C-alpha positions, 0 to 999 in steps of 0.5 A, a space after each residue: 471520540 475517545 482519547 487514546 492516552 498512555 501512562 503519562 496521560 498524553 494524547 498520541 498524535 500522527 500525521 495522517 493523509 485524508 483517503 478522500 482529498 489526499 490534505 495532510 491533517 493530524 489525527 488522534 492516534 487510531 481515528 478514522 482515515 478521512 479528515 472533518 471536512 471530508 466525513 460528510 461528503 463520504 458518507 454521502 457516497 453510495 454503498 458499494 454492491 458487492 465487496 471487493 474480492 482478492 486482488 490478483 495480478 493476470 496470469 497466463 501460460 509460462 512463456 519458455 524460450 525452446 533452445 534453453 527449455 526451463 534451466 539456464 545453460 551451466 556455461 553461462 558467463 560470468 558478469 563482473 560487476 564495476 564498484 560505484 554507487 547506482 
């Protein structure tokens, strides 16, 4: 593993969670995503048969309320908001 040092010779460290067990640990900047305890466990996992595809939300036909069509009415009432903290 190579040290990532800045111009002053300091090694950059990051707080990271292990993507296998979820434990928090400190790593050198840009190092792996698994803690030292989980690296052997992850290496033993089977290789996926295919690459995951692009994730898309399911979409069906667009629903339209018959009375309004695709547009909202122009004479809709104004909504007054009260001040405060949500």
